[in-house]
Residue, then its C-alpha position, 0 to 999 in steps of 0.5 A: m479254571e479261572k474266568h477272565s474278567d471280560h467274561i465275568f463282565d459279560e455275564w454281569l451285563i446279561l444279568q443287568y439286562q434281564s433285570g431291566d437295564a437296557e444300557a447293558m444290552s447296548l454295552l454288549v453290542k459295543r463289546w461284541h459287534r465287531k467280533i461277530i462280524r470278523q468271525v462271520y467274515r472268516h466264513t463268507k469273505d464278503a464284508e456286506a454279507s458279514k454285516d447282514i449276518a451279524q445283524d441276524c445274530w443280534l436279532a436272535i440274541f435280542q430274542g433269546i437273551i432274556k431266557i438265558k439261565d446261565p449267563s456264563r454260556f454267553g461270551g464267545v463268538g459262535d455261542e448258542d445264540c448265534k450258532p445256527k447262523s454259523h452252522r449254516l455257513d459251515s454247511a454251505 
C-alpha cells in the first residue's frame, strides 16, 4: 500500500523534531490540533471538554514523541500517543 504524502510529511516532522528542530513540533500541532478536537468531540459532545482533552493528548504526545522509534505509527487521530484518552472516553 502506498503512503499518502501527508503521512510521509508527518513522519519527516517527527524525525526533524527528534533531531532538535522545535519548529517541526509546532507544524505537527498546527496540522493535527483541530483533527484531535473533532475526534474527541465525537465522543464527548462537549466543546470545552474536547479542547481540554486535546490538550492532555498533546502533553502525552510531547512526552512520548522523542521516544517514537517508528514515526509511521503517528498520523491518525487515536494513535498510540492519544489512545489512553480515547479509550477512557469509549469506556465511559
